C-alpha positions in Angstrom: 181.8 118.4 76.0 183.6 118.5 79.4 184.8 121.8 80.9 188.0 119.9 81.8 188.8 118.9 78.2 191.0 120.2 75.5 187.9 120.5 73.2 186.3 123.0 75.6 189.5 125.0 75.8 189.3 125.4 72.0 185.5 125.8 72.0 185.3 128.7 74.5 187.7 131.1 72.9 186.0 130.6 69.5 182.6 131.3 71.1 183.9 134.4 72.8 185.7 136.0 69.8 182.7 135.7 67.6 180.3 136.7 70.4 182.1 140.0 71.1 181.9 140.9 67.4 178.1 140.6 67.1 175.1 142.6 68.1 172.7 141.4 70.8 170.2 139.4 68.6 173.0 137.8 66.6 174.8 137.0 69.9 171.7 135.1 71.1 171.5 133.1 67.8 175.3 132.4 68.1 175.0 131.3 71.7 172.0 129.1 71.0 173.8 127.4 68.1 177.0 127.0 70.3 175.0 125.6 73.1 173.4 122.9 70.9 176.8 122.1 69.5 178.2 121.9 73.1 175.4 119.5 74.1 175.5 117.5 70.9 179.2 116.8 71.4 178.3 113.8 73.7 175.5 112.4 71.4 173.8 114.6 68.8 170.7 112.5 68.9 169.8 113.8 72.4 169.6 117.4 71.1 166.2 116.3 69.7 165.0 115.7 73.2 166.2 119.2 74.3 164.5 120.7 71.3 161.2 118.8 72.0 161.1 120.0 75.6 161.9 123.5 74.5 159.1 123.6 71.9 156.6 122.0 74.2 157.2 124.5 77.0 157.4 127.5 74.7 154.1 126.6 72.9 152.1 125.8 76.1 153.1 129.0 77.7 151.8 131.0 74.8 148.6 129.0 74.7 148.1 129.6 78.4 148.1 133.3 77.7 145.9 133.1 74.6 143.4 130.7 76.3 143.4 131.6 80.0 140.3 129.4 80.6 142.4 126.4 79.6 145.6 127.4 81.2 145.6 124.6 83.7 145.2 122.0 80.9 148.2 123.5 79.0 150.2 123.6 82.2 149.5 119.9 82.8 150.4 119.1 79.1 153.7 120.9 79.4 154.8 119.6 82.8 153.4 116.2 82.1 155.2 116.0 78.8 158.5 117.1 80.4 158.1 114.6 83.3 157.2 111.8 80.9 160.4 112.3 78.9 162.4 112.5 82.1 160.7 109.4 83.5 161.2 107.4 80.4 164.9 108.0 80.1 165.9 108.3 83.7 163.7 105.8 85.6 162.9 103.1 83.0 165.8 100.9 84.1 165.1 101.6 87.8 161.5 100.4 87.6 162.4 97.3 85.5 165.2 96.4 88.0 162.9 97.0 91.0 160.2 94.8 89.3 162.6 92.0 88.8 163.8 92.2 92.4 160.2 92.1 93.6 159.4 89.0 91.5 162.6 87.3 92.8 161.4 87.8 96.4 158.2 86.1 95.4 160.3 83.3 93.9 159.1 84.1 90.4 161.5 84.7 87.5 159.9 86.8 84.8 161.1 86.9 81.2 162.0 90.6 81.0 163.8 91.9 77.9 167.3 93.2 78.6 166.5 96.7 77.2 168.7 99.4 78.7 167.8 103.1 78.1 170.7 105.6 77.9 170.4 108.6 80.2 170.8 111.9 78.3 173.3 114.2 80.1 171.8 117.0 82.1 168.1 116.0 81.4 167.1 116.6 85.0 168.5 120.1 85.0 166.9 121.4 81.8 163.7 119.7 82.6 163.5 121.7 85.9 164.3 124.8 83.8 161.3 124.3 81.5 158.9 123.3 84.3 159.8 126.5 86.3 159.1 128.6 83.2 155.6 127.2 82.5 154.6 127.2 86.2 155.7 130.8 86.5 153.7 131.8 83.5 150.7 129.9 84.9 151.1 131.7 88.3 151.3 135.0 86.6 154.8 135.7 87.9 156.0 136.4 84.3 154.7 136.9 80.8 155.5 134.3 78.2 158.2 135.2 75.8 157.4 135.4 72.1 161.0 135.2 71.0 161.8 131.5 70.4 165.5 132.1 70.1 165.7 133.7 73.5 163.7 131.0 75.1 165.8 128.2 73.4 168.9 129.9 74.7 167.4 130.1 78.2 166.9 126.3 78.2 170.2 125.4 76.4 172.6 128.0 77.7 175.8 125.9 77.7 177.5 127.1 80.9 174.7 125.7 83.1 173.0 123.3 80.7 174.2 119.9 82.0 174.8 120.5 85.7 173.2 123.8 86.7 172.7 126.0 88.5 169.0 125.8 87.8 168.3 129.5 87.0 164.8 130.9 87.2 163.4 132.3 84.0 162.6 135.6 85.7 166.3 136.0 86.3 167.9 134.7 83.1 165.4 135.5 80.3 165.6 139.3 80.9 169.4 139.1 80.5 168.9 137.6 77.0 166.4 140.3 76.1 168.7 143.3 76.7 172.2 144.3 75.5 175.0 142.9 77.6 178.0 144.9 78.6 181.1 143.0 79.6 183.2 145.2 81.8 186.6 144.8 83.4 185.3 143.5 86.7 183.1 140.9 85.0 186.1 139.6 83.1 188.4 139.6 86.2 185.9 138.0 88.4 184.9 135.5 85.7 188.4 134.4 85.1 189.0 134.1 88.9 185.9 131.9 89.2 187.0 129.7 86.3 190.5 129.3 88.0 188.9 128.4 91.3 186.6 126.0 89.6 189.4 124.1 87.9 191.4 124.2 91.2 188.5 122.5 93.0 187.6 120.0 90.2 191.0 119.1 88.7 193.3 119.9 91.5 191.3 118.3 94.3 188.2 116.3 93.2 190.0 114.4 90.5 193.1 113.8 92.7 191.1 112.1 95.5 188.7 110.2 93.2 190.8 107.0 92.9 191.0 106.6 96.7 187.3 107.0 96.9 186.5 104.6 94.0 188.7 101.8 95.4 187.0 101.9 98.8 183.4 102.1 97.6 184.0 99.4 95.0 184.8 96.8 97.7 184.2 98.0 101.3 184.9 94.6 102.8 188.5 94.7 101.5 189.5 97.7 103.6 190.0 98.6 107.2 187.7 100.8 109.2 190.2 103.7 109.1 190.6 103.3 105.4 186.9 103.4 104.9 186.5 106.4 107.1 189.2 108.4 105.4 187.8 107.5 101.9 184.4 108.7 103.1 185.9 112.0 104.2 187.6 112.2 100.8 184.4 111.7 99.0 182.8 114.4 101.0 185.6 116.7 99.8 185.4 115.3 96.3 181.7 115.8 95.7 181.8 119.3 97.1 184.8 120.4 95.0 183.5 118.5 91.9 180.1 120.1 91.9 180.9 123.6 93.3 183.9 123.6 90.9 181.6 123.1 88.0 179.3 125.8 89.3 182.2 128.2 89.6 183.4 127.5 86.0 179.8 127.9 84.8 179.4 131.2 86.5 182.8 132.4 85.4 182.2 131.5 81.7 178.7 133.2 81.9 180.3 136.4 83.2 182.7 136.5 80.3 179.5 136.6 78.2 177.9 139.3 80.3 175.5 136.9 82.0 175.1 136.5 85.7 174.1 133.1 87.0 173.0 132.5 90.6 175.4 131.4 93.3 174.9 127.6 93.8 177.2 127.0 96.8 178.0 129.2 99.7 180.5 127.3 101.8 178.1 124.6 102.9 180.5 122.7 105.1 180.7 125.7 107.4 177.0 125.3 108.2 176.1 124.8 111.9 172.9 122.8 111.2 171.3 120.7 108.5 168.7 123.5 107.7 171.5 125.9 107.1 173.4 123.3 105.0 170.5 123.1 102.5 170.5 126.9 102.3 174.2 126.7 101.2 174.4 123.5 99.3 173.1 123.2 95.7 171.1 126.4 96.3 169.3 126.4 93.0 167.9 122.9 93.6 167.0 123.5 97.2 165.1 126.7 96.4 163.5 125.1 93.4 162.2 122.2 95.6 161.0 124.8 98.1 159.1 127.0 95.7 157.7 124.3 93.3 157.2 121.4 95.6 157.4 122.1 99.3 155.2 125.2 99.3 152.6 123.7 96.9 152.4 120.7 99.2 151.5 123.0 102.0 154.8 124.1 103.4 154.7 125.2 107.0 150.9 125.6 106.9 148.5 123.0 108.2 150.2 122.1 111.5 153.4 120.6 112.7 152.9 117.0 111.5 152.0 118.1 108.0 155.1 120.3 108.0 157.3 117.4 108.9 155.6 115.3 106.3 156.1 117.9 103.6 159.8 118.2 104.5 160.4 114.4 104.3 158.3 114.1 101.1 160.2 117.0 99.4 163.5 115.5 100.3 162.4 112.0 99.2 161.6 113.4 95.8 164.8 115.4 95.8 166.7 112.2 96.5 164.9 110.5 93.6 165.7 113.4 91.3 169.4 112.7 91.9 169.1 109.2 90.5 167.0 106.2 89.9 168.3 104.1 92.8 167.0 103.3 96.3 170.3 104.6 97.7 169.3 108.1 96.6 165.9 107.6 98.1 167.4 106.7 101.5 169.8 109.6 101.3 166.9 112.0 100.6 164.7 110.6 103.3 167.5 110.9 105.9 168.0 114.5 105.1 164.2 115.1 105.2 164.2 113.5 108.7 167.2 115.6 109.8 165.4 118.8 108.6 162.2 117.8 110.5 164.1 117.0 113.7 166.0 120.3 113.5 162.7 122.1 113.0 161.2 120.3 116.0 164.3 121.2 118.1 164.1 124.8 116.9 160.5 125.3 117.9 159.3 128.8 117.5 162.8 130.3 117.7 163.9 132.4 114.8 166.5 130.6 112.6 169.8 132.5 112.5 172.3 131.7 109.7 174.4 134.9 109.8 176.7 134.1 112.7 177.8 136.9 114.9 181.2 136.5 116.5 181.7 138.6 119.6 183.8 136.4 121.8 186.0 133.3 121.7 183.0 131.3 122.9 181.1 132.3 119.8 183.9 131.0 117.6 184.1 127.7 119.6 180.3 127.2 119.4 180.4 127.8 115.7 183.4 125.4 115.2 181.7 122.6 117.2 178.3 122.9 115.5 179.9 123.1 112.1 182.1 120.0 112.9 179.1 118.0 114.0 176.9 119.1 111.0 179.8 118.3 108.6 180.1 114.8 110.0 176.4 114.1 110.0 176.2 115.2 106.3 179.3 113.1 105.5 177.7 110.0 107.0 174.7 110.3 104.6 177.1 110.5 101.7 177.6 106.7 102.1 174.2 106.1 100.6 174.7 108.7 97.9 177.9 107.2 96.7 177.3 103.5 97.2 176.2 101.5 94.1 173.5 99.6 96.1 171.9 99.5 99.5 173.7 96.3 100.4 177.0 98.0 99.5 176.1 101.0 101.6 175.3 98.9 104.6 178.6 97.0 104.1 180.4 100.3 104.1 178.6 101.6 107.2 179.2 98.3 109.0 182.9 98.4 108.1 183.2 101.8 109.8 181.2 101.0 112.9 182.6 97.5 113.5 186.3 98.0 114.0 188.7 96.2 111.9 192.3 96.9 111.0 194.9 98.7 113.1 196.1 102.1 114.0 198.8 101.8 111.4 196.2 103.0 108.9 196.3 106.5 110.5 198.6 107.4 107.7 195.6 107.5 105.4 194.4 110.6 107.2 197.1 112.7 105.7 195.3 113.2 102.3 192.2 114.1 104.2 194.1 116.7 106.3 195.9 118.1 103.2 192.9 118.5 100.9 190.7 119.5 103.8 193.0 122.3 104.7 193.0 123.5 101.1 189.2 123.6 101.0 189.0 125.2 104.4 191.4 127.9 103.5 189.4 128.8 100.4 186.0 128.6 102.1 187.0 130.7 105.1 188.5 133.3 102.8 185.2 133.6 101.0 183.0 133.1 104.1 184.7 135.9 106.0 183.4 138.7 103.7 180.5 136.7 102.0 182.3 137.3 98.7 183.5 134.5 96.4 185.9 136.8 94.6 187.3 138.3 97.7 190.8 137.7 96.4 190.4 140.4 93.8 190.8 143.0 96.6 194.1 141.6 97.8 197.5 143.2 97.1 198.8 142.2 93.7 201.7 140.3 95.3 199.4 138.1 97.4 197.1 137.6 94.4 200.0 136.5 92.2 201.1 134.0 94.9 197.6 132.6 95.2 197.1 132.3 91.4 200.5 130.5 91.1 199.6 128.2 93.9 196.2 127.3 92.4 197.8 126.6 89.0 200.5 124.4 90.7 197.9 122.3 92.5 196.0 121.9 89.2 199.1 120.7 87.3 200.3 118.4 90.1 197.1 117.0 91.4 195.0 116.8 88.2 194.0 113.6 86.5 194.9 113.2 82.9 191.7 111.2 82.2 189.4 114.2 82.0 187.1 112.7 84.6 183.4 113.7 84.1 181.7 115.8 86.7 179.8 113.8 89.2 176.5 115.6 88.6 176.6 115.0 84.9 174.8 111.6 85.6 171.8 113.5 87.0 
């Protein structure tokens, strides 16, 4: 079920009305049933995978507590089982295609069955949820829960089930274990986040999507300026699409009395790549840090090992995004950028909270943010392209000039939608508050809400385009 669908606009009020009428335990049962219904709307058969992953992690965590001498074995069983399911459904086609390509290079044509495995929506997200739970229990960070309904709800909670944020069990499970109180501020801020999310997704991301699709489908057919503007539009699209989903997810959760973590914090205002990854897809970047980068050794073990760990972590982070060499290249590029920035930084303390005391500070901030944004945007070529060859065609089309200056008109959508995003981000960035607008005078708030709704109605796509991160 899509957030931007009529089915969801019927589903959510029904869930809320019944939810508010129930006691806590009954609320949990109702939400768990509603979450499975939400997930099964795409294909009910995949709810069995969700249930299997839930049962496996729930059981292994209890067995780790009951048999501490075998805790490591149960951890490997749980994590290995989750990764096996993820690998079978997400990477089967990738490995088969790579094997065929390798044999083709060796001038050998194998007789491989044309089996194609469907990718369950959101499998990467709920797999990371269950892995973090069993690892935390193994580390002693938390005690395993004995309430299966609460754990099943933790894994399947519909606002964040299919595209995050990836919420830690220590943050989310306790909220299901206690009575929730939905106050006026939670309702107001939740509704505002939902409105902002639809504005980003429907009003901006869906509006620019056709221009992006045309350019990336056939890079050789377009001029350099057209390719460049489409690349900037994709940078806007993926940010608004994904952060829009996160805003809606957090807003819906607040209407239920649940607080989900902030997943985006104005990432395109970052002044370096390290800061970008502290502001972009925060739940994934912190997950990779805590469950991959640090176990690999993190900053310990010397400079070279630190750089190796950074690149390896981002390599696996890229592969998590999709079973394609384009995602691998994208991840490795970001790993290299992080390593280079760390080398440039040396022993200096990283500063991400910018202090503006003069015009020079503002200028330095603007220049660094502009350069970082363009560097990140350049890497989106590999993220968006369907193949490495297509990505290289796109990159070549930008670097090797073709076309004329008459194509400058294509910059207008970039400037228009970029200005909308910049206005919203600067408003939230200024006070480090994503619902800053609630403190405005009622007249300004009303004007803002009316403008957001107008953009949604005028710029939205009637096709109910799926969110980009649903494919991961």
